[in-house]
Backbone as a chain_set.jsonl record, in Angstrom:
{"seq": "MDRFLSNCAQYIYNKHFFELHKICLVFPNRRAGVFCSSYLQKHISEAAISPYVTQVNRLMSGYSDISTGEQLNMISILYKIFKKHTGSCESFDDFYFWGEVLLSDFNDIDNYLVDARDLYRNIAGLKDIESHFFYLTKEQKDAIEHFWNSLEKVEKKRSRDHFISIWEKLYPIYIDFKKELEVKGFGYTGMIYRKVVEKLKTDRLQLEFNKYYIIGLNALNRCEEEFFSYLKKE", "coords": {"N": [[75.678, 56.495, 204.335], [74.118, 58.204, 202.754], [71.55, 57.235, 203.266], [71.386, 57.795, 205.978], [71.454, 60.632, 205.933], [69.127, 61.102, 204.508], [67.219, 60.143, 206.315], [67.645, 61.96, 208.386], [66.786, 64.328, 207.157], [64.069, 63.745, 206.8], [63.24, 63.528, 209.478], [63.752, 66.143, 210.47], [62.045, 67.652, 208.861], [59.515, 66.638, 209.626], [59.439, 67.339, 212.326], [59.83, 70.099, 212.424], [58.173, 71.445, 210.638], [56.693, 73.86, 210.456], [58.506, 75.796, 211.103], [60.926, 75.831, 209.71], [62.644, 77.772, 208.753], [63.796, 78.75, 210.997], [65.738, 77.073, 211.774], [69.025, 75.686, 211.986], [71.3, 73.788, 210.187], [74.14, 71.911, 210.705], [77.057, 70.749, 209.247], [79.893, 68.502, 208.631], [81.152, 69.033, 206.248], [80.741, 70.63, 203.002], [79.602, 68.977, 201.054], [78.03, 67.002, 202.402], [76.065, 68.656, 203.443], [74.828, 69.603, 201.102], [73.691, 67.24, 200.05], [71.904, 66.498, 202.109], [70.211, 68.701, 202.081], [69.078, 68.415, 199.561], [67.544, 66.117, 199.925], [65.765, 67.095, 201.788], [64.428, 69.037, 200.341], [62.672, 67.59, 198.834], [60.499, 67.288, 200.398], [59.601, 69.801, 200.976], [57.436, 72.473, 200.182], [57.213, 74.876, 197.467], [56.746, 77.374, 198.524], [57.768, 77.386, 201.069], [60.423, 78.223, 203.355], [63.703, 77.114, 203.387], [65.807, 75.413, 205.851], [68.748, 76.942, 207.331], [71.881, 76.105, 206.08], [75.121, 75.031, 206.929], [78.728, 74.767, 207.541], [80.87, 73.396, 210.123], [83.269, 74.912, 210.581], [82.639, 77.366, 209.378], [80.444, 78.195, 210.884], [81.494, 78.47, 213.537], [83.584, 80.292, 213.072], [82.144, 82.494, 212.417], [81.511, 83.715, 214.795], [83.755, 84.945, 215.626], [86.178, 87.621, 215.861], [88.181, 87.707, 214.063], [89.452, 86.641, 210.862], [89.993, 83.689, 208.782], [93.318, 83.016, 207.971], [95.646, 83.05, 205.145], [97.727, 80.267, 204.477], [100.437, 80.513, 203.512], [101.016, 83.2, 203.998], [100.788, 83.274, 206.804], [102.84, 81.51, 207.575], [105.012, 82.947, 206.684], [104.986, 85.114, 208.46], [105.392, 83.695, 210.822], [107.961, 82.741, 210.349], [109.59, 85.059, 210.577], [109.239, 85.662, 213.283], [110.195, 83.338, 214.453], [112.912, 83.442, 213.706], [113.674, 85.709, 215.143], [113.53, 84.836, 217.8], [115.173, 82.589, 217.924], [117.512, 83.112, 216.587], [118.07, 81.971, 214.197], [119.506, 81.322, 210.969], [118.553, 80.217, 208.697], [117.122, 79.962, 205.407], [113.954, 81.166, 204.08], [112.813, 79.252, 202.421], [114.055, 76.906, 203.344], [113.007, 76.874, 205.869], [110.314, 76.48, 205.487], [108.942, 73.903, 205.507], [109.305, 73.156, 208.191], [107.937, 75.304, 209.277], [105.337, 74.677, 208.444], [104.892, 72.406, 210.006], [105.003, 73.509, 212.605], [102.84, 75.351, 212.459], [100.687, 73.618, 212.009], [100.725, 72.153, 214.388], [100.48, 74.104, 216.381], [97.906, 74.685, 215.784], [96.639, 72.286, 216.578], [97.173, 72.392, 219.328], [95.594, 74.573, 220.138], [93.052, 73.765, 219.247], [92.552, 71.619, 220.974], [92.631, 72.833, 223.378], [94.981, 72.873, 224.89], [97.299, 73.678, 227.455], [99.645, 75.838, 226.604], [101.859, 76.898, 227.913], [102.512, 74.992, 229.856], [103.063, 72.874, 228.155], [105.392, 73.691, 226.801], [107.392, 73.689, 228.715], [110.551, 73.073, 230.406], [111.676, 70.203, 229.199], [112.876, 66.87, 228.635], [112.145, 64.902, 226.905], [109.67, 62.691, 225.407], [108.892, 60.931, 227.45], [109.094, 62.521, 229.688], [106.967, 64.199, 229.221], [104.849, 62.431, 229.619], [105.094, 61.902, 232.363], [104.99, 64.434, 233.611], [102.6, 65.574, 232.773], [100.274, 64.203, 233.667], [97.658, 64.801, 234.206], [96.316, 65.529, 231.943], [93.852, 65.139, 229.313], [93.19, 62.234, 227.216], [93.052, 63.056, 224.544], [94.447, 65.483, 224.607], [96.98, 64.571, 225.39], [97.563, 63.001, 223.168], [97.734, 64.961, 221.199], [99.992, 66.37, 222.066], [101.921, 64.34, 221.961], [101.955, 63.825, 219.227], [102.93, 66.266, 218.339], [105.503, 66.319, 219.514], [106.694, 64.088, 218.263], [106.631, 64.963, 215.621], [108.416, 67.102, 215.73], [110.763, 65.728, 216.354], [111.218, 64.341, 213.978], [111.703, 66.42, 212.18], [113.963, 67.547, 213.307], [115.894, 65.588, 213.286], [118.475, 65.506, 212.241], [119.949, 67.22, 213.682], [121.691, 68.218, 216.683], [120.755, 66.843, 219.881], [120.731, 68.657, 221.997], [120.428, 71.083, 220.691], [117.922, 70.716, 219.633], [116.343, 70.559, 221.993], [116.779, 73.144, 222.966], [115.45, 74.686, 221.078], [112.846, 73.751, 221.417], [112.286, 74.82, 223.951], [112.007, 77.466, 223.378], [109.684, 77.709, 222.071], [107.292, 78.431, 223.33], [107.292, 81.353, 223.795], [107.468, 81.993, 221.076], [105.077, 80.962, 220.091], [103.234, 82.586, 221.511], [103.932, 85.241, 220.654], [103.523, 84.966, 217.93], [100.734, 84.514, 217.749], [99.837, 86.944, 218.767], [100.727, 88.72, 216.795], [99.287, 87.818, 214.578], [96.704, 88.385, 215.443], [96.726, 91.17, 215.556], [96.85, 91.688, 212.859], [94.417, 90.79, 212.083], [93.661, 88.198, 211.337], [93.849, 84.555, 211.496], [94.79, 81.116, 212.313], [92.753, 78.124, 212.114], [92.414, 76.713, 214.644], [93.187, 78.704, 216.464], [91.17, 80.603, 216.051], [88.915, 79.086, 216.809], [89.522, 78.644, 219.523], [89.464, 81.232, 220.568], [86.754, 81.805, 220.288], [85.585, 79.88, 222.0], [86.719, 80.618, 224.469], [85.531, 83.051, 224.725], [82.976, 82.339, 225.405], [83.029, 81.989, 228.112], [82.625, 84.398, 229.332], [80.817, 85.929, 227.872], [77.581, 85.954, 226.25], [76.565, 84.389, 223.301], [75.083, 85.848, 220.411], [72.746, 84.151, 219.184], [71.458, 83.096, 216.069], [69.465, 81.35, 215.384], [66.702, 79.21, 216.355], [67.09, 76.536, 216.804], [69.736, 74.197, 216.568], [71.107, 71.727, 214.571], [73.51, 69.309, 214.713], [75.097, 67.452, 212.454], [76.365, 64.363, 211.384], [78.978, 64.473, 212.374], [82.025, 63.349, 213.895], [84.565, 62.35, 216.29], [85.19, 64.822, 217.65], [87.044, 67.815, 218.38], [88.287, 69.47, 221.385], [87.471, 72.173, 221.449], [85.294, 72.204, 219.678], [83.588, 70.476, 221.065], [83.073, 71.991, 223.401], [81.825, 74.218, 222.273], [79.54, 73.132, 220.996], [78.265, 72.067, 223.204], [77.556, 74.395, 224.477], [75.69, 75.435, 222.625], [73.712, 73.5, 222.917], [72.836, 73.905, 225.549], [71.771, 76.437, 225.35]], "CA": [[75.646, 57.926, 204.655], [72.97, 58.802, 202.077], [70.344, 56.839, 204.001], [71.409, 58.562, 207.228], [71.076, 62.014, 205.625], [67.713, 61.077, 204.125], [66.454, 60.005, 207.56], [67.757, 63.245, 209.091], [65.918, 65.28, 206.459], [62.688, 63.38, 207.118], [63.003, 63.874, 210.887], [63.72, 67.605, 210.61], [60.817, 68.134, 208.221], [58.362, 66.26, 210.454], [59.475, 68.009, 213.631], [59.901, 71.565, 212.318], [57.517, 71.825, 209.386], [56.218, 75.241, 210.462], [59.566, 76.731, 211.499], [62.186, 75.414, 209.086], [63.512, 78.945, 208.585], [64.421, 79.05, 212.284], [66.607, 75.932, 212.052], [70.359, 75.68, 211.365], [71.872, 72.447, 210.04], [75.601, 72.038, 210.694], [77.675, 69.532, 208.704], [81.359, 68.546, 208.623], [81.627, 69.536, 204.957], [79.695, 71.157, 202.122], [78.958, 67.878, 200.325], [76.973, 66.418, 203.234], [74.991, 69.638, 203.517], [74.127, 69.627, 199.815], [72.879, 66.026, 199.936], [70.792, 66.557, 203.063], [69.292, 69.731, 201.584], [68.336, 67.868, 198.418], [66.524, 65.222, 200.475], [64.772, 67.92, 202.471], [63.654, 69.744, 199.328], [61.624, 66.699, 198.328], [59.34, 67.399, 201.282], [59.24, 71.205, 201.17], [56.737, 73.134, 199.082], [57.956, 76.009, 196.917], [56.532, 78.572, 199.338], [58.456, 77.262, 202.357], [61.827, 78.641, 203.427], [64.53, 75.998, 203.855], [66.718, 75.706, 206.97], [70.076, 77.454, 206.98], [72.845, 75.004, 206.047], [76.487, 75.539, 207.024], [79.735, 73.827, 208.03], [81.342, 73.705, 211.476], [84.245, 76.002, 210.6], [81.965, 78.625, 209.049], [79.596, 78.578, 212.012], [82.308, 78.951, 214.649], [84.324, 81.483, 212.643], [81.212, 83.611, 212.377], [81.458, 84.348, 216.112], [85.097, 85.458, 215.92], [86.466, 88.938, 215.289], [89.261, 87.571, 213.091], [89.137, 85.724, 209.768], [90.984, 82.64, 208.531], [94.413, 83.529, 207.16], [96.28, 82.2, 204.14], [98.841, 79.551, 205.099], [101.729, 81.077, 203.12], [101.165, 84.466, 204.711], [101.009, 82.998, 208.225], [104.171, 80.921, 207.74], [105.959, 84.052, 206.508], [105.008, 85.827, 209.745], [106.006, 82.778, 211.783], [109.394, 82.697, 210.022], [110.236, 86.245, 211.154], [109.212, 85.534, 214.742], [111.096, 82.23, 214.771], [114.283, 83.953, 213.582], [113.91, 86.653, 216.238], [113.691, 84.133, 219.075], [116.191, 81.529, 217.874], [118.73, 83.549, 215.905], [118.273, 81.092, 213.042], [119.907, 81.972, 209.719], [118.073, 79.445, 207.556], [116.29, 80.693, 204.454], [112.523, 80.901, 204.186], [112.555, 77.973, 201.745], [114.465, 75.832, 204.249], [112.14, 76.913, 207.042], [108.894, 76.333, 205.151], [108.384, 72.643, 206.012], [109.291, 73.312, 209.65], [106.837, 76.225, 209.559], [104.083, 73.925, 208.296], [104.766, 71.558, 211.195], [104.661, 74.377, 213.734], [101.495, 75.888, 212.281], [99.754, 72.513, 212.203], [100.668, 71.73, 215.785], [99.856, 75.208, 217.108], [96.486, 74.496, 215.532], [96.194, 71.205, 217.465], [97.243, 72.885, 220.705], [94.426, 75.41, 220.399], [91.835, 72.966, 219.062], [92.343, 70.759, 222.134], [92.718, 73.672, 224.579], [96.176, 72.504, 225.648], [98.022, 74.791, 228.074], [100.922, 75.931, 225.887], [102.955, 77.162, 228.856], [102.892, 73.687, 230.402], [103.624, 72.059, 227.085], [106.736, 74.131, 226.422], [108.294, 73.772, 229.857], [111.833, 72.398, 230.162], [111.524, 68.757, 229.219], [113.955, 66.189, 227.919], [111.638, 63.94, 225.942], [108.273, 62.301, 225.507], [108.635, 60.316, 228.752], [108.854, 63.61, 230.628], [105.603, 64.644, 228.983], [103.945, 61.465, 230.248], [105.171, 61.99, 233.821], [104.639, 65.766, 234.098], [101.274, 66.008, 232.378], [99.377, 63.082, 233.912], [96.296, 65.282, 234.379], [95.734, 65.866, 230.651], [92.976, 64.148, 228.694], [93.851, 61.425, 226.189], [93.167, 63.856, 223.327], [95.525, 66.447, 224.805], [98.247, 63.831, 225.348], [97.794, 62.601, 221.777], [98.172, 66.148, 220.464], [101.364, 66.655, 222.479], [102.792, 63.284, 221.44], [102.087, 64.064, 217.79], [103.796, 67.434, 218.193], [106.874, 65.919, 219.854], [107.188, 63.209, 217.205], [106.857, 65.789, 214.433], [109.652, 67.846, 215.964], [111.902, 64.813, 216.271], [111.463, 64.045, 212.568], [112.295, 67.601, 211.556], [115.254, 67.858, 213.912], [116.667, 64.354, 213.45], [119.855, 65.679, 211.816], [120.588, 68.193, 214.554], [122.016, 67.689, 218.003], [119.624, 66.835, 220.81], [120.753, 69.901, 222.769], [119.846, 72.128, 219.846], [116.5, 70.402, 219.577], [115.734, 70.961, 223.261], [116.828, 74.605, 223.089], [114.375, 75.217, 220.24], [111.589, 73.421, 222.105], [112.078, 75.719, 225.087], [111.691, 78.804, 222.865], [108.44, 77.659, 221.311], [106.185, 79.133, 223.989], [107.256, 82.762, 223.383], [107.179, 82.055, 219.64], [103.625, 80.73, 219.99], [102.539, 83.771, 222.015], [104.178, 86.383, 219.767], [102.893, 84.661, 216.647], [99.297, 84.749, 217.866], [99.636, 88.387, 218.928], [100.923, 89.354, 215.492], [98.146, 87.459, 213.74], [95.516, 89.099, 215.909], [96.875, 92.56, 215.113], [96.568, 91.722, 211.422], [93.009, 90.476, 211.884], [93.391, 86.847, 210.853], [94.513, 83.513, 212.273], [94.539, 79.743, 211.883], [91.456, 77.635, 212.584], [92.428, 76.438, 216.076], [93.245, 79.99, 217.164], [89.829, 81.178, 215.96], [88.034, 78.272, 217.649], [89.837, 78.857, 220.938], [88.962, 82.56, 220.928], [85.3, 81.711, 220.411], [85.276, 79.106, 223.205], [87.072, 81.435, 225.629], [84.521, 84.109, 224.79], [81.778, 81.775, 226.031], [83.171, 82.039, 229.567], [82.229, 85.714, 229.842], [79.755, 86.545, 227.067], [76.593, 85.106, 225.591], [76.541, 84.598, 221.86], [73.81, 86.224, 219.812], [72.409, 83.051, 218.285], [70.527, 83.516, 215.027], [68.435, 80.343, 215.122], [66.089, 78.604, 217.539], [67.555, 75.159, 216.967], [70.899, 73.81, 215.771], [71.315, 70.289, 214.424], [74.886, 68.957, 214.348], [74.829, 66.214, 211.719], [77.433, 63.638, 210.692], [80.31, 64.746, 212.911], [82.577, 62.451, 214.906], [85.925, 62.709, 216.725], [85.245, 66.264, 217.865], [88.103, 68.331, 219.243], [87.754, 70.056, 222.617], [86.779, 73.426, 221.143], [83.991, 71.861, 219.105], [82.772, 69.928, 222.151], [82.643, 73.104, 224.252], [80.911, 75.068, 221.507], [78.266, 72.44, 220.799], [77.631, 71.978, 224.526], [76.943, 75.71, 224.696], [74.486, 75.509, 221.795], [72.705, 72.607, 223.494], [72.295, 74.546, 226.75], [71.01, 77.622, 224.968]], "C": [[74.424, 58.593, 204.018], [71.671, 58.476, 202.81], [70.244, 57.62, 205.309], [70.94, 59.992, 206.981], [69.607, 62.106, 205.227], [66.823, 60.979, 205.361], [66.484, 61.298, 208.37], [66.816, 64.277, 208.48], [64.45, 65.018, 206.787], [62.333, 63.79, 208.543], [62.845, 65.385, 211.064], [62.443, 68.179, 210.004], [59.6, 67.848, 209.096], [58.293, 67.075, 211.738], [59.357, 69.53, 213.522], [59.229, 72.098, 211.054], [57.159, 73.311, 209.34], [57.306, 76.259, 210.819], [60.923, 76.357, 210.905], [63.163, 76.573, 208.941], [64.214, 79.343, 209.885], [65.423, 77.968, 212.703], [67.936, 76.086, 211.317], [70.89, 74.247, 211.354], [73.377, 72.573, 209.842], [76.222, 70.707, 210.288], [79.199, 69.642, 208.736], [81.923, 69.117, 207.328], [80.44, 69.944, 204.089], [78.913, 70.036, 201.441], [77.798, 67.287, 201.116], [75.783, 67.362, 203.33], [74.164, 69.695, 202.249], [73.203, 68.418, 199.679], [71.675, 66.07, 200.874], [69.749, 67.58, 202.606], [68.448, 69.208, 200.429], [67.247, 66.905, 198.884], [65.397, 66.025, 201.123], [63.862, 68.624, 201.467], [62.525, 68.887, 198.761], [60.348, 66.804, 199.157], [58.795, 68.821, 201.351], [58.52, 71.752, 199.946], [57.532, 74.35, 198.633], [57.847, 77.249, 197.798], [57.3, 78.545, 200.654], [59.905, 77.711, 202.254], [62.639, 77.509, 204.048], [65.345, 76.392, 205.078], [68.033, 76.286, 206.448], [71.07, 76.301, 207.104], [74.259, 75.569, 206.055], [77.434, 74.421, 207.46], [80.256, 74.298, 209.387], [82.271, 74.913, 211.475], [83.603, 77.344, 210.286], [81.116, 79.115, 210.21], [80.426, 79.169, 213.134], [83.06, 80.223, 214.283], [83.434, 82.715, 212.616], [81.086, 84.343, 213.699], [82.82, 84.89, 216.544], [85.287, 86.823, 215.273], [87.665, 88.902, 214.348], [88.868, 86.531, 212.046], [90.236, 84.676, 209.617], [92.048, 83.149, 207.571], [94.901, 82.54, 206.119], [97.527, 81.558, 204.743], [100.195, 80.175, 204.77], [102.012, 82.363, 203.876], [101.485, 84.223, 206.182], [102.388, 82.391, 208.468], [105.251, 81.979, 207.558], [106.099, 84.86, 207.799], [105.7, 84.978, 210.803], [107.515, 82.709, 211.586], [110.143, 83.866, 210.67], [110.305, 86.144, 212.677], [110.154, 84.429, 215.196], [112.55, 82.695, 214.727], [114.624, 84.885, 214.742], [114.222, 85.928, 217.544], [114.833, 83.12, 219.074], [117.517, 81.978, 217.276], [119.044, 82.71, 214.683], [118.614, 81.893, 211.788], [119.37, 81.235, 208.491], [117.145, 80.28, 206.684], [114.821, 80.352, 204.661], [112.173, 79.563, 203.541], [112.915, 76.79, 202.643], [113.533, 75.734, 205.455], [110.728, 76.431, 206.73], [108.274, 75.04, 205.701], [108.258, 72.68, 207.533], [108.159, 74.244, 210.06], [105.481, 75.554, 209.432], [103.827, 73.051, 209.519], [104.336, 72.391, 212.397], [103.225, 74.874, 213.638], [100.441, 74.812, 212.524], [99.613, 72.157, 213.676], [100.215, 72.846, 216.717], [98.342, 75.079, 216.968], [95.913, 73.403, 216.436], [96.162, 71.653, 218.92], [95.999, 73.692, 221.044], [93.122, 74.636, 220.238], [91.509, 72.132, 220.287], [92.541, 71.498, 223.459], [93.868, 73.261, 225.486], [96.811, 73.762, 226.227], [99.417, 74.861, 227.464], [102.092, 76.179, 226.831], [103.444, 75.86, 229.481], [103.585, 72.833, 229.351], [105.076, 72.406, 226.814], [107.657, 74.355, 227.617], [109.585, 73.032, 229.521], [111.661, 70.892, 230.298], [112.584, 68.121, 228.338], [113.443, 65.177, 226.905], [110.198, 63.576, 226.207], [107.95, 61.658, 226.848], [108.395, 61.378, 229.812], [107.445, 64.17, 230.455], [104.629, 63.734, 229.727], [103.932, 61.605, 231.767], [104.697, 63.338, 234.347], [103.178, 66.126, 233.843], [100.245, 64.895, 232.527], [97.914, 63.512, 233.952], [95.597, 65.588, 233.057], [94.797, 64.764, 230.166], [93.761, 63.36, 227.647], [94.059, 62.242, 224.916], [94.306, 64.865, 223.435], [96.885, 65.759, 224.75], [98.584, 63.405, 223.923], [98.303, 63.774, 220.957], [99.621, 66.478, 220.782], [102.319, 65.617, 221.907], [103.015, 63.464, 219.943], [103.049, 65.22, 217.531], [105.25, 67.063, 218.44], [107.474, 65.053, 218.752], [107.463, 63.971, 215.92], [108.163, 66.555, 214.558], [110.865, 66.941, 215.82], [112.24, 64.478, 214.819], [112.161, 65.209, 211.887], [113.717, 67.814, 212.028], [116.205, 66.664, 213.972], [118.135, 64.518, 213.068], [120.62, 66.649, 212.719], [120.861, 67.56, 215.914], [120.8, 67.76, 218.915], [119.581, 68.126, 221.625], [120.119, 71.039, 221.98], [118.333, 71.953, 219.758], [115.786, 70.884, 220.837], [115.708, 72.478, 223.397], [115.739, 75.261, 222.244], [113.023, 74.96, 220.898], [111.284, 74.446, 223.194], [111.791, 77.152, 224.65], [110.324, 78.848, 222.189], [107.273, 78.362, 222.001], [106.171, 80.622, 223.644], [107.004, 82.936, 221.886], [105.675, 81.917, 219.407], [102.843, 81.982, 220.402], [102.702, 84.951, 221.063], [103.514, 86.19, 218.412], [101.394, 84.961, 216.695], [98.983, 86.238, 218.04], [99.731, 89.103, 217.587], [99.753, 89.044, 214.555], [96.899, 88.242, 214.141], [95.55, 90.564, 215.491], [96.483, 92.691, 213.641], [95.14, 91.294, 211.09], [92.703, 89.122, 211.283], [94.164, 85.837, 211.681], [94.239, 82.146, 211.674], [93.288, 79.225, 212.594], [91.414, 77.404, 214.092], [92.441, 77.702, 216.911], [91.861, 80.643, 217.188], [88.863, 80.418, 216.865], [88.261, 78.563, 219.131], [89.333, 80.22, 221.408], [87.453, 82.524, 221.146], [84.92, 80.998, 221.707], [85.602, 79.904, 224.466], [86.081, 82.579, 225.818], [83.265, 83.631, 225.51], [81.824, 81.859, 227.552], [82.639, 83.345, 230.146], [81.039, 86.33, 229.113], [78.771, 85.497, 226.555], [76.602, 85.423, 224.107], [75.137, 85.002, 221.414], [73.458, 85.17, 218.757], [71.302, 83.469, 217.321], [69.349, 82.566, 214.852], [67.917, 79.741, 216.425], [66.647, 77.22, 217.845], [68.719, 74.89, 216.027], [70.996, 72.288, 215.754], [72.738, 70.046, 213.926], [74.829, 67.563, 213.744], [76.103, 65.638, 211.098], [78.836, 63.89, 211.198], [80.729, 63.657, 213.885], [83.981, 62.924, 215.251], [86.077, 64.218, 216.874], [86.472, 66.645, 218.672], [87.464, 69.052, 220.427], [86.983, 71.348, 222.356], [85.388, 73.156, 220.585], [83.063, 71.308, 220.174], [82.212, 71.047, 223.026], [81.591, 73.957, 223.542], [79.545, 74.408, 221.343], [77.528, 72.243, 222.122], [76.924, 73.288, 224.856], [75.646, 75.833, 223.898], [73.366, 74.66, 222.39], [72.038, 73.238, 224.714], [71.393, 75.722, 226.404], [69.695, 77.257, 224.274]], "O": [[73.771, 59.432, 204.639], [70.799, 59.332, 202.957], [69.161, 58.053, 205.703], [70.119, 60.512, 207.736], [68.925, 63.072, 205.568], [65.795, 61.65, 205.446], [65.481, 61.688, 208.967], [66.133, 65.009, 209.197], [63.682, 65.951, 207.023], [61.257, 64.335, 208.789], [61.917, 65.846, 211.729], [61.832, 69.085, 210.571], [58.751, 68.719, 209.287], [57.209, 67.454, 212.182], [58.839, 70.177, 214.433], [59.676, 73.088, 210.475], [57.305, 73.95, 208.298], [57.043, 77.462, 210.833], [61.955, 76.554, 211.546], [64.377, 76.374, 209.0], [65.121, 80.176, 209.874], [65.894, 77.952, 213.84], [67.978, 76.551, 210.178], [70.923, 73.58, 212.388], [73.836, 73.256, 208.927], [75.955, 69.672, 210.898], [79.74, 70.741, 208.854], [83.043, 69.628, 207.308], [79.289, 69.642, 204.403], [77.698, 70.137, 201.273], [76.709, 67.091, 200.575], [74.632, 66.926, 203.301], [72.941, 69.821, 202.305], [72.06, 68.556, 199.241], [70.561, 65.722, 200.481], [68.546, 67.347, 202.732], [67.26, 69.514, 200.325], [66.156, 66.873, 198.314], [64.224, 65.67, 201.013], [62.667, 68.786, 201.713], [61.531, 69.417, 198.263], [59.261, 66.46, 198.694], [57.646, 69.023, 201.744], [58.942, 71.524, 198.812], [58.429, 74.803, 199.344], [58.755, 78.08, 197.816], [57.464, 79.586, 201.29], [60.533, 77.595, 201.201], [62.293, 77.007, 205.118], [65.555, 77.58, 205.322], [68.376, 76.133, 205.275], [71.096, 75.604, 208.119], [74.572, 76.479, 205.286], [77.014, 73.292, 207.714], [80.097, 75.463, 209.749], [82.092, 75.836, 212.27], [83.984, 78.36, 210.868], [81.073, 80.313, 210.491], [80.111, 80.247, 213.637], [83.162, 81.138, 215.1], [83.908, 83.841, 212.772], [80.604, 85.475, 213.732], [83.006, 85.252, 217.706], [84.646, 87.145, 214.272], [88.12, 89.948, 213.885], [88.051, 85.649, 212.313], [91.285, 84.771, 210.254], [91.733, 83.651, 206.493], [94.611, 81.346, 206.194], [98.295, 82.222, 205.438], [101.02, 80.35, 205.666], [103.13, 82.583, 204.34], [102.353, 84.888, 206.747], [103.04, 82.718, 209.46], [106.295, 81.916, 208.208], [107.205, 85.242, 208.181], [106.501, 85.485, 211.588], [108.264, 82.626, 212.559], [111.212, 83.673, 211.248], [111.316, 86.5, 213.283], [110.836, 84.569, 216.212], [113.332, 82.372, 215.622], [115.738, 84.85, 215.263], [115.084, 86.364, 218.307], [115.399, 82.83, 220.128], [118.533, 81.303, 217.438], [120.17, 82.737, 214.185], [118.091, 82.985, 211.568], [119.7, 81.598, 207.362], [116.469, 81.188, 207.167], [114.486, 79.374, 205.33], [111.332, 78.825, 204.054], [112.187, 75.799, 202.703], [113.302, 74.65, 205.99], [110.014, 76.011, 207.64], [107.197, 75.079, 206.297], [107.234, 72.286, 208.092], [107.494, 74.011, 211.07], [104.574, 75.828, 210.219], [102.702, 72.961, 210.009], [103.411, 72.018, 213.12], [102.479, 74.827, 214.616], [99.424, 75.066, 213.169], [98.51, 71.892, 214.155], [99.616, 72.563, 217.754], [97.594, 75.333, 217.913], [94.831, 73.567, 216.999], [95.23, 71.328, 219.656], [95.414, 73.518, 222.113], [92.187, 74.833, 221.014], [90.338, 71.947, 220.619], [92.61, 70.881, 224.522], [93.744, 73.296, 226.71], [96.857, 74.798, 225.563], [100.274, 74.034, 227.774], [103.203, 75.715, 226.573], [104.648, 75.647, 229.619], [104.572, 72.155, 229.635], [105.903, 71.515, 226.618], [108.605, 75.136, 227.53], [109.692, 72.427, 228.454], [111.518, 70.377, 231.407], [113.115, 68.746, 227.421], [114.229, 64.644, 226.121], [109.578, 64.099, 227.133], [106.835, 61.82, 227.346], [107.597, 61.179, 230.728], [106.806, 64.568, 231.428], [103.701, 64.207, 230.382], [102.885, 61.446, 232.394], [104.073, 63.402, 235.407], [102.583, 66.891, 234.602], [99.437, 64.665, 231.627], [97.022, 62.687, 233.755], [94.401, 65.879, 233.051], [94.93, 63.605, 230.556], [94.852, 63.761, 227.241], [95.106, 62.144, 224.276], [95.044, 65.079, 222.473], [97.828, 66.276, 224.151], [99.745, 63.441, 223.515], [99.193, 63.616, 220.121], [100.395, 66.824, 219.889], [103.398, 65.96, 221.424], [104.126, 63.279, 219.447], [103.876, 65.162, 216.62], [106.131, 67.445, 217.669], [108.621, 65.254, 218.352], [108.418, 63.664, 215.207], [108.929, 66.645, 213.598], [111.875, 67.334, 215.236], [113.412, 64.345, 214.468], [113.096, 65.015, 211.11], [114.582, 68.216, 211.25], [117.229, 66.733, 214.652], [118.97, 63.739, 213.529], [121.816, 66.866, 212.524], [120.324, 66.502, 216.244], [119.93, 68.616, 218.752], [118.498, 68.635, 221.912], [119.371, 71.851, 222.525], [117.573, 72.921, 219.804], [114.748, 71.541, 220.756], [114.729, 73.041, 223.888], [115.168, 76.275, 222.645], [112.161, 75.839, 220.932], [110.142, 74.884, 223.335], [111.373, 77.972, 225.468], [109.865, 79.915, 221.781], [106.359, 78.84, 221.329], [105.127, 81.126, 223.232], [106.391, 83.92, 221.472], [105.083, 82.663, 218.627], [101.902, 82.385, 219.718], [101.716, 85.594, 220.702], [103.004, 87.141, 217.82], [100.852, 85.589, 215.786], [97.982, 86.731, 217.521], [98.923, 89.98, 217.279], [99.289, 89.92, 213.825], [96.138, 88.701, 213.29], [94.525, 91.132, 215.117], [95.866, 93.676, 213.235], [94.702, 91.421, 209.946], [91.604, 88.907, 210.771], [95.03, 86.206, 212.474], [93.549, 82.023, 210.662], [92.824, 79.826, 213.564], [90.478, 77.851, 214.756], [91.784, 77.771, 217.95], [91.432, 81.169, 218.215], [88.085, 81.026, 217.601], [87.309, 78.708, 219.898], [88.83, 80.345, 222.524], [86.938, 83.14, 222.079], [84.034, 81.454, 222.43], [84.839, 79.868, 225.431], [85.829, 83.016, 226.941], [82.57, 84.421, 226.15], [80.785, 81.807, 228.21], [82.247, 83.398, 231.312], [80.33, 87.163, 229.677], [79.095, 84.315, 226.445], [76.644, 86.587, 223.709], [74.137, 84.551, 221.974], [73.831, 85.292, 217.591], [70.332, 84.116, 217.716], [68.344, 82.929, 214.241], [68.595, 79.76, 217.452], [66.673, 76.788, 218.998], [68.708, 75.288, 214.862], [70.97, 71.644, 216.803], [73.122, 70.517, 212.856], [74.542, 66.594, 214.448], [76.826, 66.331, 210.381], [79.802, 63.553, 210.513], [79.901, 63.107, 214.61], [84.527, 63.8, 214.58], [86.981, 64.819, 216.294], [86.9, 65.894, 219.549], [86.246, 69.224, 220.47], [85.949, 71.587, 222.979], [84.418, 73.806, 220.976], [81.876, 71.633, 220.191], [81.025, 71.054, 223.353], [80.596, 74.362, 224.142], [78.513, 75.053, 221.531], [76.297, 72.251, 222.152], [75.839, 73.294, 225.437], [74.626, 76.279, 224.424], [72.202, 75.06, 222.366], [70.826, 73.124, 224.896], [70.389, 75.973, 227.07], [68.934, 78.144, 223.887]]}, "num_chains": 1, "name": "protein.A"}
């Protein structure tokens, strides 16, 4: 990885020596950005301005009108909405793990641009998912399968009918939850990413840099793919 980052730094310096300040370097995490910057500094004179270095989540969130929320706060909001739709009497402490599962999988749904209405239709099990949603990409099917398996683990002590009844209420819970978060001005990462990607369909982003280098990322989700494709076209 260090050799890869060193080679990237050398390439960027050679290609953009006179315009480094107009370049944005995007990394999966802060550590990779720090190492690449240190390699780049070996080539840059004191008078030169370094490229802007950031992470994927910071870059995409910068084009959203909502910020990233605290998990505990979001699960508390989700708990109230869940109780409203299901009539559940369980305590917040009992709900918390279930809330983590829901929040994580809502995040996957939005990251992979899954149609939540289709996902939460009346289905009896994972085999129904496979037969009804044949048109989905492998990534979308994987996200749905992970979600279904997570639900089965949480609900393993309850009756299957109860499990299915909760599944069928998850779409309005998902919608109301996102509406409430938006009113409060924050959301989870997938929600923020999806808003940014949907914005690309109607608006042009005001890009701050002439060139964006996406470095060291793999296994991109659908939102990241759409966003980076937009940057490439621009």
